C-alpha positions as CSV (number, residue, x, y, z in Angstrom):
1,X,8.0,-17.4,-2.7
2,X,9.0,-13.6,-1.9
3,X,7.8,-11.1,-4.3
4,X,10.4,-8.7,-5.7
5,X,9.6,-5.2,-4.8
6,X,11.0,-2.5,-7.1
7,X,11.7,0.9,-6.2
8,X,9.2,3.4,-7.5
9,X,11.8,5.2,-9.7
10,X,12.8,2.0,-11.5
11,X,9.3,1.0,-12.1
12,X,8.3,4.4,-13.7
13,X,11.6,4.4,-15.8
14,X,11.0,0.9,-17.2
15,X,7.3,1.3,-18.0
16,X,8.1,4.7,-19.6
17,X,10.8,3.0,-21.7
18,X,8.5,0.1,-22.7
19,X,6.0,2.7,-24.0
20,X,8.9,4.6,-25.7
21,X,7.7,8.0,-24.1
22,X,10.3,10.6,-23.2
23,X,10.1,12.2,-19.8
24,X,8.5,15.2,-21.5
25,X,5.7,13.0,-23.1
26,X,5.0,11.1,-19.9
27,X,4.8,14.5,-18.0
28,X,2.1,15.9,-20.5
29,X,0.1,12.7,-20.7
30,X,-0.1,12.3,-17.0
31,X,-0.7,16.0,-16.3
32,X,2.3,16.6,-14.2
33,X,5.3,18.9,-14.6
34,X,8.6,17.6,-16.2
35,X,10.4,18.5,-12.9
36,X,8.3,16.2,-11.1
37,X,8.9,13.3,-13.5
38,X,12.7,13.8,-13.2
39,X,12.3,14.0,-9.3
40,X,10.3,10.7,-9.3
41,X,12.8,9.0,-11.7
42,X,15.9,10.4,-9.6
43,X,14.4,8.8,-6.4
44,X,13.2,11.9,-4.6
45,X,12.0,10.8,-1.1
46,X,9.5,13.6,-0.6
47,X,6.7,13.5,-3.6
48,X,3.0,14.4,-3.5
49,X,1.1,11.1,-3.5
50,X,-1.7,12.5,-5.7
51,X,0.8,13.3,-8.3
52,X,2.6,10.0,-8.1
53,X,-0.8,8.4,-8.8
54,X,-1.5,10.6,-11.7
55,X,1.7,9.0,-13.1
56,X,1.1,5.6,-12.0
57,X,-2.4,5.6,-13.6
58,X,-0.7,5.8,-16.9
59,X,0.5,2.4,-16.3
60,X,-2.7,1.1,-14.9
61,X,-1.2,1.2,-11.4
62,X,-1.7,3.0,-8.1
63,X,0.2,3.5,-4.7
64,X,-0.7,1.1,-2.0
65,X,0.6,-0.3,1.2
66,X,3.3,-2.9,0.9
67,X,4.1,-5.4,3.9
68,X,7.8,-4.8,5.0
69,X,10.1,-7.3,6.6
70,X,10.7,-6.0,9.9
71,X,14.1,-7.9,10.1
72,X,15.3,-5.9,7.1
73,X,14.0,-2.6,8.8
74,X,15.9,-3.3,11.9
75,X,19.0,-4.0,10.1
76,X,18.9,-0.7,7.8
77,X,18.5,1.5,11.3
78,X,21.9,0.0,12.7
């Protein structure tokens, strides 16, 4: 069975919603700026990993390597 992998932005939005936190509250609690939370939730592709981990730590998670399907990767390049 293949695991479903959610985009980071979806994960953060959903977890923030479950905790009923505003973007401002999440930023303050995780020690990052509001702009960073907005960029993260909008899917900005260049974010500092240490700051992403600060946010993910609020949800008991951290960044890590995920195996990729090479066939999917090749399809996206064409």
